[in-house]
C-alpha atoms as one frame of an Amber mdcrd trajectory, in Angstrom:
protein
   0.271  -0.354   0.204   2.629   2.440   0.492   4.014   1.989  -2.894   0.518
   2.908  -3.846   1.029   6.776  -2.171   4.333   7.224  -3.497   3.052   5.905
  -7.140   1.028   9.828  -7.275   4.428  11.265  -6.904   6.260   9.981  -8.663
   4.154  10.165 -11.813   3.898  14.337 -10.507   7.321  14.131 -11.216   8.009
  12.863 -14.343   4.839  14.790 -15.989   6.988  17.812 -14.987  10.166  16.805
 -16.493   8.134  15.618 -19.744   7.485  19.551 -20.014  10.489  20.848 -19.183
  11.753  18.917 -21.695   8.889  20.181 -24.611   9.272  23.955 -22.893  13.436
  23.532 -23.358  12.799  22.257 -27.048  10.780  25.064 -27.988  13.153  27.675
 -26.729  15.879  25.816 -29.083  15.363  26.434 -33.704  13.388  24.072 -34.850
  14.146  24.920 -38.372   9.881  25.727 -39.129   6.850  26.236 -38.114   5.175
  23.351 -37.775   7.634  21.725 -36.186   7.072  24.959 -33.418   3.252  24.747
 -34.051   4.158  20.858 -33.148   5.904  21.967 -30.209   4.121  24.665 -28.890
   0.691  22.394 -28.914   2.252  19.709 -27.009   3.167  21.903 -24.217  -0.452
  23.141 -24.535  -1.655  19.016 -23.844   0.489  18.968 -21.789  -0.305  21.453
 -19.401  -3.195  20.596 -19.556  -2.810  17.062 -18.639  -0.602  18.066 -15.542
  -3.231  20.365 -14.538  -5.579  17.499 -14.495  -3.270  14.744 -12.791  -2.762
  17.509  -9.864  -6.637  17.650  -9.156  -7.215  14.555  -9.361  -4.631  13.772
  -7.035  -5.737  16.333  -4.223  -8.849  15.200  -4.735  -7.668  11.525  -3.790
  -5.673  12.455  -0.335  -8.879  14.127   0.340 -10.601  11.212  -0.152 -12.573
  12.414  -2.963 -12.066  10.394  -5.326 -12.123   6.233  -3.056 -11.533   3.712
  -6.071 -11.206   3.532 -10.387 -15.552   3.512 -10.475 -14.924   7.402  -8.567
 -16.977   9.436 -10.593 -14.140  12.763 -10.288 -11.848   9.772 -12.085 -13.642
   8.507 -15.140 -14.799  11.644 -16.280 -11.226  12.426 -16.748 -11.370   8.969
 -18.555 -10.464   9.056 -22.783 -11.097   5.467 -23.443 -13.915   4.269 -25.696
 -14.358   0.965 -26.968 -15.522   0.460 -30.545 -17.795  -3.357 -30.634 -16.946
  -3.498 -34.000 -13.814  -4.035 -33.174 -13.779  -5.143 -29.689 -10.817  -2.885
 -29.107 -10.828   0.340 -26.746  -8.810   2.985 -27.618
C-alpha cells in the first residue's frame, strides 16, 4: 500500500520533467514553423494533462475519490470501446 501512495508523487515528477523538456525544446531552433507549432501544441496539451493530474491527486488525498469507479476519476478517462472491432481506443 505504501508503494501505491508513492506512485502519484513519482508520476507528478515525471510529468513535470517531461513538460520542462518540451518547454526547453520550444526555446531552441526548431527549423520550421510546423515543428514549432507541433511543440507548442504538445506543451499546451501537457499543461492541461498536468493540471488535471494534480486536481485528481488533490481529490484522492482529500478522500473525494475513493476508487477507480468514482465519477471524479471516470470523468477524466479518454477511452472508448469500439464494439465492432472489440478494441479500446
